[in-house]
N, C-alpha and C positions, 0 to 999 in steps of 0.2 A: 630410452631409460638411462638416467644419469645418477651415479652414486656420489655422495659427498658426505663430509663429516663436519659437524659444527659443535661448538662447546656452549653449554648452558650451565654455567657454574652455580653451585648452591649458595655461594657467598659472593660478595662483591669482589671485583678484581683487586682493589687496593688492599682489602683485608687478606685475601689469599697471598698476595705478594709479601705482606707483613709477616705472615706465618711461615710460608714455605721457603722464602729466601734464606732466613737464618738456618733452618733445618738443612737446606741443600748445602750451605757452606760447611756446616758441621760434618755432613756425610762425606763431602769431598775431602775435607781435612783428614777424616779417618781413613779414607781410601789412600790418600797420599802417604800417610805414615804407616799404612798396612796394619792398622789395628785389628784386633780380633773381633769378628762379627761386623766389620765395616760394610762388607758386601751385602749382608743380610739387612742391615739398617738402610742401606741405599735402595734396595729393592722394595722394602716396606715404604720408604718415602715416595718412591714412584707410584706405588699402589694407592697411597693416600692422596697424592696429587691427582691421579687419574679419577679417583672417586669424587674429589672436590670439583674438578673441572667438568664432570658430568658430560662426557662426549656423547653425541647423538649422531647416528648414521642415517642419512636421508637417501631415499630412493625416489627420484623425481621423474615424472613423465611430463614432458614439455611438448606443447603443440604451438607452433609459431602462428602469430596473428597475421592476417592478410593485410597487405597495403591497399588502401582505397584509391581508386582511379575514377575520376568523374568525367563524364561526357556531357558537356553543356551544349544543348541543341537550341539553336535560334529558330523559333516558330513564329516570328513576327510577320506582319503582312508583306513586307518586302521580300520575304522568302517564297511567296507564292508567285513571283514573277518568273516567267520562262520555265526552265527545267530545274529551278533551284530546289523545289520540294523533292523531286526525284533524286537529285544529287545528294541532298541531305539524308534521305532515307537510306540510300545505298551506302553512304559513308558511315552512318550509325551501325547498320548491319555488318559492314566489313570490319569496323573497329571492335564490335562486340565479339565477332568470330575470332579475330586475331588475339585479342586480349584474353579471351576465354581459354586459350591454350596454356596460359600461365596460371598455375594453381595458386600462386602467391598474390594474385590480384583480385580484389573485390570491386567490380565495375558498377558504377551508379550512373544512370541516365537521368539528367535533369533538363526539362524543357522550359524555356523562358520566352517571354514576349508574346505569349498566346493570349488573345482576348476572349472573354466569355461570349460576347455577342459579335456577330459578323461585322456590324457597322461600327463597332467600338475600336478606337485607335489607342494603342498602348505603346509605351517606350520599350526599347530593347535594353534590358538591364542584365547583361550576362554576368558581370562581376558580382552583382547582388545574388544571383543564382549560384555562383561559385562559392560565395561565402556560406550560403545556406546549405550547400551540399556537404560541407565539411564541418558543420556546426557541432555535431556530436562525435567528431573524430579527433583524437589527440594528434598533435603535430608529428609525432614519431611514426604514425601510420599513414600519413598523407603521401601517396605515391606520385601524384601529378594530376593534371587535368588537360583535356582536349576540348577546344571550342569549335563548333561547326556553325559558321555564320557567314553572312554576306559582307561583313565588315562594318555595317552600320550599328554601332554600339553607343548608347547614350550615357552610360555610367563609367566610361573609361577613366581610371585614376589619372590625376594630373602628373604625378611622379611615378616612381617605381611601385608596382603593385605589392601589397603586403601579403605575399604568397611565396613561401620558402620551399618551392617544389617546382619541377618542370611544368611549364605551361605552353601548350602548342595551340595553333589555330589552323583550321582548314577552311579556306575561303571558297564559297560556292559561286557559281556564275562562270562566265567566259572572259577571256582576255580582251575581246574586242566588243564588249557590250557598250551601247551608247544610250545615255539617259541624261535628261535635263530636269532640273527641279527649281522651284521658286519658293522663297521664304521671306518672311518679314525679319529684318534685322532690328528695327526699333518700331514698336507699335504701342503708343500710349493707350491706357485703358479708358481715359476720360478725355472729352473734348467739348469746347463751347459750341453751342448750337449757332449755326450761321457763320462760324469763324473757320478759317483754314487750319487744318491740323497737319503738322509736319510728321512724316513717317519715312522710314528707310527700308528698302528691300534689296534682294540680291538674287540674280539668276545664276545657277551653278550647273556646270556641265562636266560629265565624267571625262571628256576628252580635252579638258582645259582650253577650250576655244574662247576667243575674246571678241567674237563678231557681234553685230547688232541684233536685237530681237524686239519685237513688238509685244507690249504688255497691256492687256485689257483691264481697265479699272472699273469695277462695279460697286455701287453703294445700294444696299438693300435690294439687290436683284436687278437694278437698272444700271446699264453701262453709262459711265459719265465721261470717260476719256480713254485714249490709247497713248501710252507712254512709250518712248523709244529708249531702250536700255541697252547696256553693254554687258555681255555675259562675263561673269566673274567679278564685276565691280559693284560696290554698294551705291545704289541709286536713290536720290531724294524723291519724295512724293508728297504732294499737298492735296488733301481731301477736305472738302467742306462738309461738316456734319449737318445733315438736313433737319433732324428733329431730336427732341429729348427722348431718353430711354436708350434701349440697346439698338445699335446700328451695326450692320454687317458690311465690312470692307473686304472685297474679294479681288485678288489678282489672278490673272490667267494668261498662259502662253499656249501657242499652238503646238501640236505634236509634230515632230519631225519624222520623216521616213526612217525606218529602222530603229526607232526609239523603243526602249523596253516597255514602258508604260506611260500613260498620261495622268495617272493618279496623282503624282506629285507635281503636276503642271499647274496646280492651283494652290493658292495660299489664302487663308481667311483670318481676319482679325476682328474681334468684337470690341466696339468702342461705345461706351455709355455717354450719350450726349447730355450735357447739363447747360442750363441757361446761365447767362452772365448775372442776371438778377433773379432772385428767388421770388416767384409769383405765388402769393398765398391768398386763398379764399377763406375768410372767416365768417361763419354763419352762427349767430347767437340765437338760441331759441326763445330767449326772453331777456328783458333788461335786468341787469344786475351790476353790482359794484365791481365785479371782477373783469368786466369788459374793458375798463380803463387800463387794467394791468396787462391784458392781452395787447391792447393798442400800444402801450408804452414799450412793451417787450419787442414787438414786431417792428415798430417804427424806429426803434433805437439804432437799427442797422440800415444804412443807406442802400444796401444791396437788396433789400426786401421791398417788393411792390405788394402792398396790402389792399385787398378789396374786402370790405366789411359790411355785412348786412345783419340787422337785428329784427327779429319778428316781434313787432309791437302789438299787432292786432291779428291773432289767429282767426281763421274763418268761423269757428264756433262762437266767437265772442260777439254778442249782439246786445248793444246797450241803447239802441235807438238814435244814436248820433248820425246825422246825415253824412254821407261820404264826402260831399263837397265841402264840409266844414272840418275835415280831418287833413292835417298837413302830413300825409303819408304818401309814399310811392309804392307802386306795385312791385312785388318781388319778381325780378326777371328770371324766372326759373328756367325757361327754355334757352335763353341766351347763355346762362351760366353753366347749366348742367348738360346741355346738348351741343350747342354751337361752339362754345369756347372752353369746354372742360379740359381739352388737351393743352390749353395755354397755361394752366396752373400746375405748379410743382407740388403744392400741398393744399389739401382741403381740411379745414378744422370745423368740426361740429361742436359748438360750445353750449352745453345744457340744452341740446336740441331734442325735441320729441316729435314723433310722427303725428301731425295734426292736419293732414291733408293739404299742407302748404305745398309740399312736393308730391307730384303724382307718383304712384307706386312704381311706374315704369322707370322713373328717373333713378331709383336706387339701383336698378340693373346697370344703368350707364355708369354710375359711380363704381360699382363692383368691377366692371370691365376696365374702367380707368385705373383701378388699383392693380389689376392683373397685368396691365401693360406697363407697369412701372411707376404709376403715380403714388403719392404718399397720402395717407389718411390718418388724421388724429382726432380722437373723440375724447373730449373733456366733459365728463358727466358726473352727476351725483345720483341720488336715489331714483331719479326718473329713468335711469338706464335699466332698472330692473322692473319697471312698471309695465302696465298694459300698452302704453303708447311708446315703448322703447323702440328705437330704430334697429335694435337687434332682432326685432320681430318682423323686419322687412326683408326684401331680397338682398339687402346689404349684408346679411348674416354670412354670406359666402366669403366676404372679404375681411371678416372680423377674426382676430386671433383667439377670442374666447367669448363664451356666451354667459349672460348673467344667470345666477342660480335662483334669483328671486329673493334672496335673503339680504337685508340691509344691516350692515355692521356699523354702529355709531361709536367709534373710538379713534384714538390717535393712530396714524399710519406713518411709518418711517420707511421711505423707499430705500432699498439697498441694491447695489450693483450685483447682478447675477454673474454666473460663470460665462455666459454668452455675451455679456456686456450690455 
């Protein structure tokens, strides 16, 4: 309980000074010359000043706010190695018990790096958790923080942390732990099919050894070579991309005796294979003037290999003309959509309708081609919403939208969406 006095004047301070200062001077002059009634006038002036100053007596009950101390606990997968989980739990319990003796501390426990699924890998972002722990705490109440981790932190600030309070770290594990890991230093996301791709990797050891080590290189699950690397040094690697689409490049080293874990003895990089020339299959469902536009557009780029077929005579068209008098070639459906469909990067259906030219099973092959990374473009008009629409075939599983059946005949202005 604290007593204090404060003044809440009825008038402004400048006005009070303007009124009371001259009166005080007159009262002091009267006292100096010992005029009759001077003391009474001085007492009256003091009473007037006290009334105008309006003093207020305060009785305050103050309760001190606690300082907040955060325990940032690393729960990443690397903490499951050996006895680190047990050491972490014991450290958290011990710190909570010791800090609990001090009533002026409010202890917060924040766990970081824990994944929702067992097979999911997450980064250890302890400084992000540290910032979140004090997001609702004013700087004057921050008492400090203690991190319990194995030392593998992925969001360590490059300079001095922006944290104006004591920050401590308890490192789990043992002094003589031995572990090796391999990682990619440089792994491009794209590579040309059939061309060597330059990559860089490094083998790291906790004991700072520099001896040789054999690295097994696998592409899409098949081992292609064994590289001889030096621990601690960045090593070059050339891998030939076997096919278009996603390719999995895997590096692996053997586990040594006494090593903590072999989980980090593998490194994986995903590389999308692209062909040097873009191979395009254009299938026009009927002759029309726009075919020349397609050809001019695609053939204007020398890096595009175009294969173009136009359906001139659908099977249902019967006009009595002998086949040997028609200068037509059979549509090589099996060769294009079964045997060589993987060789194309893009398939374009231009005003194409399902007229039994393609067997219904072939649409499944096209859907599978799209699911494996192939590109499909459909340029259609009102026929896309008709009964012979290819959206009514097994190809529907690969289409982003289904026709509603309503044909809108008006101008259309394409606009760029937020997704691009």
